[in-house]
Steps between C-alpha positions, in 0.01 A plus 500: 500500500196520726386187680155489651451271792138384494531329838521822704226739618477862410439768759151558358402135545618504861301819574185347350535185713569701818192716432279195448627345827443826692145533367427139600644545852310827547174324414574212738603740779182707453289186510670378819448832680130498406466141623659594834272804531184301424601219735547751785153640432360145514680426828360820656145425383519144627638615838229767530231245416630261764515781760140599418386138531691466827306796645167336418624175654600686818144632534358156423728350766371752757140401415573129533696546824199687640281197418747263667495710817118533487516875450288703262622417148576864421664598830804714421376550144325836532458721195813703437841510340784289638844348466583149615805293578503159329511312832255716696145442612427871532469784255674830568373842388631595157838669480638607164828313526697249297512131576840380616666213313699236683670316212643231726149390597341629176232679700345844484376662818492806723670380816847422366779735592668647193853361487676549163796291615272195517304606192188602694387811313193705426322352198333688216154376603226655715187308599161632610218278626149646494202335665143603422227356721193373313598671172165433332301631799298179488348421842487128412873478425765498769818566308799727459685611189877475537705702253875476487696749292873472449675797339857559383697733275649361184701728278340808663146373439277376779376147447238317702327167545151501649341185634153473653337212679177454695501319831174368642377365830422171331557294812199638687263480201231241525 
């Protein structure tokens, strides 16, 4: 006499269910890794954009400080290529070096001492500020073009954000 128990599962049914679950988890895992990858790219682009904007704001701050101290509006803003510290009123000649990240203060700069124990490390970003005096060669216009380029490597490919702004001597115009 052979009794068949219809309430049990056969080995084949179990293998089919395990395969379906593995395929589903593999898809979810792949999707999660892609989301993490894309979010890191977005964080890097946003950080680079903010660093580029910060450089333009540093130059703008130098111009406005010159006005407050009744200096020439473009004093210290000669044509050239520079780096700048976020809290500085002077530009330094360009050096091809990485910004340093202080995660405790959430600031990028050049003057911090690298200290891995405190989390102060070299970042992946480099920033170059270029100033061109009277870029249109127009004798009636007193302006400078400020270009800020932030570069970084992402997955062995160089990425960059380029931001340009024009600053004018609008205060002395009549």
